[in-house]
N, C-alpha and C positions, 0 to 999 in steps of 0.2 A: 490258863497256861500257867503254871505255878513260879513263883518268880522265889529268886532265895536271897537269905540277907546278903548285905555288902557286907565285908569286913577290910580292914587294909591288908595289903601284900607285900613284909617287905622280908628281904634275905630270902626268898623261900617258903615262906610261910605263912599263912593267914593267921592273923592277930586283931583282938581287938572287940569288943562288944555291940553287935548292932543294934542302936536304940532310938534313931532319930528316925522319923518318918517319914515319908517319899509318898507324895499327892498326885491323884488325878487330876491333871488340870479341867479335864471336861466336866469331871463331878465332884472333886474334895475329897473321894474315896481316897484311903490308904491303901496305896499298892503293896510298901512292904518297908522293911527299916534297913539303914545304914549307919556305917561304924563313923562316930563323929571323933577326927582327931586334931592337931590342929602342931604346933613346934616342936612337942617332942618325937610324932610320929613323922613330920618331914627328917628331923636331925636323923635318924636311926635308917629312914629310907637313902638320905645323902647319904649315908656314912656304907652304906651296905651298896649302893650304885660305886663309889671310888675304892672298897676292895676289889671287887666284880671286876672295873674296869684295869685296875692295878695286877691284881693275881689272878684274873683267869685268863683263857685263851680265846675270846669270845673277839679284840678289839684283833684277832691276828687272823680269823678262821673264816674270811668268807663266802665259803662252800657252806659253813655249818652257819652262819649267818640268813644264807640262801634260804635252805632246806627247813629252818626254823621259820622263816615267815612265808614257802609255801605250803608246808602245812597249815598253818594259822589260818589263812584264806581257805584252805579247802574244808575246813572244820566249819569257818566261819559259811561255807555257799551249803553245807548238812543243814545249819537253825538257821538258814533268810529269812523264813518264815516268819517260824516264833520270833527271831529277834527285831522284826522290820514291828510286830505286833507289839511288842514290850515298851519300841520307841516310839511307837504311838500314844500309847495309853503313860508313859512317864514324861515325854515332852510335848505332846499336845498334838502335830501335826496330824495330816489327812496320810489313811496308810499308802495311798500311793506315793508319796514324797517318801516316805517313808524307807518303805521300798527299794525306791527310786537309791537311797543315799545308802542303804546299806551294800545292792549291787556296785555302787561306787566307789566305797572304801572296800570291797574285795580286791576291784579292778586296780584299787592303787596299793594295796598291798602286795598283788600280783607283780607290778611295774617296777618297786623298788626290790623285789626279791631279786629282779633281772638285772637291776642294778650292782647291787651288792657285790655280786663276781666282775663288775668293772669301773673301777674304782682308780683311772690309771694317772701318772706323774708323766712327767716329760725329761728329757734329759739333752745340755746342748755343749757344745764347745766353741763357750764364747775367745780362747787362743787356743793355738797351738798348744795341745797336750794337758789341756786343761776343762774338764768334766763338771759341770753343774746339773746336778740329780736335784730335779722337784719332784716330792713326792706330795700324795696328797693324803694325808692322818686323821683318825678321830681326832673330834676335841673331845674328848674326855664324855664325865655325867653331864647329861644333859635333861633340866627340869620343865616337863611339857604342861600345863596349866590350859586346860578343857575349856570348853564354855559347852552351857547346855542350847541350844541355838540348832546346831547339830553335830551330836556329841560322838559321831561314829565317823564321817569326812574330816571333824578338824582335830580329831586324835589323830584317825589314819595320817593323816597328811604329814604330821611332825613326826609321828612314832615311827611310820616308815620311812623316813631318809636318815631320821637318826639311828634306827640299828642297820640298817645296811651299813652304814659307813661306820660304823662300830663302835659307836655310844654304847654307855649303859643312860638308866633314865630313870625318871622320877615322874610320874606321872601325878595328879592333882585335878584330879575332876570334879566338874560344877555340882552341887550338892542337890540340885534338879533333876540331877540326870546321872546319881552316881548308878543306883542298881542296871542301870540297861550299863554305864561303862565296863561293870563290875560284868555283866554279863559277856561284850563283847570280849573282853580281856581274857577271859576264862581258859580259852582252849589254848592259848598264846601262853600263859602263868602253868599251864599244866603241862608245858612240853617237853618230854622227859631228855630233851638235849641243852633245854636250856638251863644256861650258869644261874645257881641263885646268886640274885641280887643286880644281875642284867638287867631287869623289869622291876620295880616299885611302883607301889599304888599306894595311896593313902585319902581319905574323906574329908573333910570337913566342911562345917557349914560357916563360921568363921575366915581369916583371912592371914592368921599368926602363920601357917604353914607354909603358903603359898608365898607369904613375904619373907620365910627364910630361903626359900629357895632362890629367890634375886638378892639376897645381900648374902648368902654364903660363898665364900673362897674358895668351897670343894665342890660348885657347881661348874660347869666352863660355859654352859651355853643355855640360854632361855626360849623359850618358844610360847609366846602368847597369843589367844586370838579373842579380841573383847571391845571393850571402851577404847579412847583416847586416853580419856583420863587415865584410867587405870594405866593404861601403856603407859602413861607418862612416870608415874608411881613408879611402874617396875625399872623404867631409866633411870630415875632415881634412886632408887635402893640398888641398883647395882654397877653405880658408877665407880664405888670403890675398888670392887674386884673385877672390874673391867672386860665383863665376861660379855660371850656373841649375844647378839640379841636376834630374834627372828619375831616379829609385832606385826600381828595384822590387825590394822585397828576399826575406826571408823568408817564409814561410808555416808553418801549423799550422791546417788546413783541418777542423771538426768539421764533422760533418752531423748535426743532431738529429732523431730518429726517434722519432713521436709513437704512442699505442699505435693509433690508427684504421692506422695503413698493415700496405702487406699486407708482410710482412717477406719472403715466397717473392718476391717480384719486387722488391723494394726489393736485396735482399741482395748480386745479381747487377752491379748497377745501381752500388752500393760498392764491391765489389769492383773492377768495373773503373777507379773512379773513382780507387781506392787505389794503382793499380798503372797507369796510364796512366804510359808512357816510363820503363818497370820503377820508378816511385815516386817519378822525379828529374822533379819537377814542382812548379814554387812553390805552387801553386792544387792539387793533389793531395788528396786526402782523407788525413787522416793518424788521424784522432780521430771514434769512433761513437760517439754518445750517443744511446743507446735508451731508452724509458719502462720503466722498472721490470718491470711485469706484461709485457712480453715479449722479457725476456731470456735467458729459455730458450730463447725460440724462436731470436733473432738470432745467441746464440751458434752452433746447428748449424747455420743458412742460413746465416752469414757463414762461418763457417770453413770449410764444406760447399766455396760459391764460389770462397773464395778457391785452396783446395787444387783445384779443379777444373778451375784457367785453366791451358792447354798450355805450358809457357815451353822457348824455343827459337829458333833463327835468326831474326834478323828478315823473310829474304828466303821464312824459310817458310811458304806458304799459310796453312799448321794454325796456328803459334803465333798465340799472346794477348799473349804478354811477353816481351821479347827480354832481351841482359844489359845490365848496367849498363856505363856509358859505358866503363872499363877495369880491371883486374883491380885497385889498386890501391885504388880507388872501393870496387869489390864490395872487400874485405879489412877495408877500413876502416869500411864497414857492418853488414857480415858481425859483426864482434867488437864493435861498439854496440849490436844487436842481442842477441846473446847478454850482455851484462849486464843488458838488459833483461830477457829470460828469467830469470834469477836473481832481479829484483827484485820482479816482476810478481805480483800476486795468483795468475794461471792462467793458464798458456799452453796457448791452444787450437788453436793450428799451428805448429810447430817448421819455420822453412824450413831450407833447406839449399842446399849448393854440389853441385852436381848434377856426378856424375862419368859416366864412359863418354862417347859421343858430346860432351857438351858439355862435356870437362874442360878442354878449352883455351882457353875464353871464359868471360867475364866475368859467369854463369848465379850467379843468388841466388833461388832460390826462396818465395814470398810467407809472413809471417811474421801471427800475431794473438793480442794478449795481451787478458784481461781487467784489470783495475786499479779500486779504486774511489780511490785518493787523484790528485786532478788538479793535484796540486803537485810530485808524483816527478818526474825529469829526463827521466826517458824520454818523459814526456806533454807535455812543456815545451817539450823540446829538437823542430827538426825534420831529424830523422834522413830523410835525403835515399835510399830505396829503397823497398824493397814491404813496409813495415811499418804495422799498424795495430794502435790503441788502442780496444778497447773499452769503454766506462763505462757506468753506469745512471741514471737521473734519477726523481724523484717528481712531479716538477710541471713547469709553465712557467716558475717562478721560478729554477729549484733549473738546470733544461736551459740557461736562457742564462746564466747565473753561473758555470756551469762550462765552456758555450762560453766566455765572454770572461776566463776564467782562464787569459791567457797575454798575453807581448808582443807576440806579430802581431796582424794585425787585415788580412790580405788578403782572403780567402775563405770560407765557410760555405755548410750547405746546409738547408732545410727538407722535412719527407718526411712530409707531412699530406695528410691528404681536406679538411678545416675551414678553410675560405675566409679565412675571420676571424684562426683561430691565425695563419695562416702569416705574412699578415701584420703581427700586432703581433708577432710572433718575429722574424722581418725586419729589422722596424726596430730591436727592439733591441740586435740584432748589431752589437758594434763591427768592423764588416767593410766593405770598399770594394766587394765583390759578395756577394750571397747570392743564391742560386738555390732557385725552391720546387721539389719534386720533379723534381730533375734537378743533374749537377753537370758541372764544365769546358766551360760552353759560351758561349765568348767570339766576342765578334762582331767586328767592323773599327770598326762604326761607334757601339758603344757601352764609353765610359772602364772603364777597369781599372785598379787602384792598391787601395794599402795603405793601413788608420791604422795609427799607432802604429809600432813598431819594422818593419811589413811596408814601408814607404817612405816618398817624394815624389813629388808630381805625379801626372799621369792619364796611357797609353797608349791606344790607339784612342779613335775618336769625334774628336768637332771640339775636342774640352777641353786633347787630346795638342798641339796648337798653340799651347798657351799656354806650353806649354816649352822652345819654337823662337823664340820673338815676344818682343818686348819694345811696349808701350805709350807712344806719344809725343805728348804735349800741344803740340799749337799754338795758340798763343794771339795774334789776331791785334783791337784795335778800330777797325774802318774807319772805324764811326759808322754813322749817317743820315742819308738824303736830307733838306734840309731842317730837320735839327738842326744 
């Protein structure tokens, strides 16, 4: 497939020379080039978005917003196959996952297109002859900082509600997947009815432009998906402007497996949940907590399931797990896992950096350890790769206590045939999402977000609009007839 260079898109025009290479993580080959920007491009994009918000009809035109979103979704549907291939080539994930992500993104755009024409407020009569009207209005200019691990759906789940609400936006893609994001956005940016400046995009290898989005007083909302450390930096940078923040940050998902579960059936599902996007997903399974009576069975089944996964290039139909995003990330994750091997009570599966035909890529096979102390640093940290920790518990109370022993609170799963137990445990877990007998099921219609240091706000679902809107109370006392 032909891959177009990725330029910046500011105020309705392509600008900048594409000079920085983007690499295929499966081979190290150069895929194409993108324009490297920074604070200058970010400032120009912010100015364009501010002018479009204040001078165009976009914020007050819900039917136009719906039409633009629906047309974008239709255009992406026509290109779904080539977009999935490009996503796999630039990100490394297996093609089946890339196809699923494109399909989910299109569905999400359609969902927010529907909501664009239904942003109701409400009217109260708190006293005789007094009307209080509450309106939901667009927040203004939204900055969207997109990660590389799921660059389609993690862009769309922010851009969709932002545009549906009437915001204008500045998008900063991750350098590793700038080519893909440019291709995904191309039909939207080319829409003849999209006012110039409503959607602006700039790429950068550094962080100066993204930092300006956080500090600028002309940006009214920030949506960021990424690490908790960077999220805290954005919070500090945004403090002076007091802008709205939507932050989905780190996760440390625990999977609680009770004694009545079918271990042989559950283990392959847990292996898949731990290695989605090669373990580079914030909701990926990171800890498996199993009832002590089933510990030995889980050790054998889970090590076997992880070890049986076929690791290879994402475009190979036989591959079940692709490379990590790049060699630097692979080496950093491998070094952290090696330290965990030295500290863990038992190494059940020792991942390696494969050689041979895979030597040129950023590949790392899965690892599994057993450990008793949930306070260990490698249990508490989010190691962003194919690494899983197995723990044991004696009863529900210990299972919940272990699972909640973390600063994160993004997601978890409960595995049992006992429906009452599943509900009890799900309610006791301090996580924004809890799956029962499933993991990593994310839906456009259902809100996603975290407790504690896993972030602020919610994306997906109707409540995502809250991150891109403000509530305005308009008071009037027209009185009553004859009084």
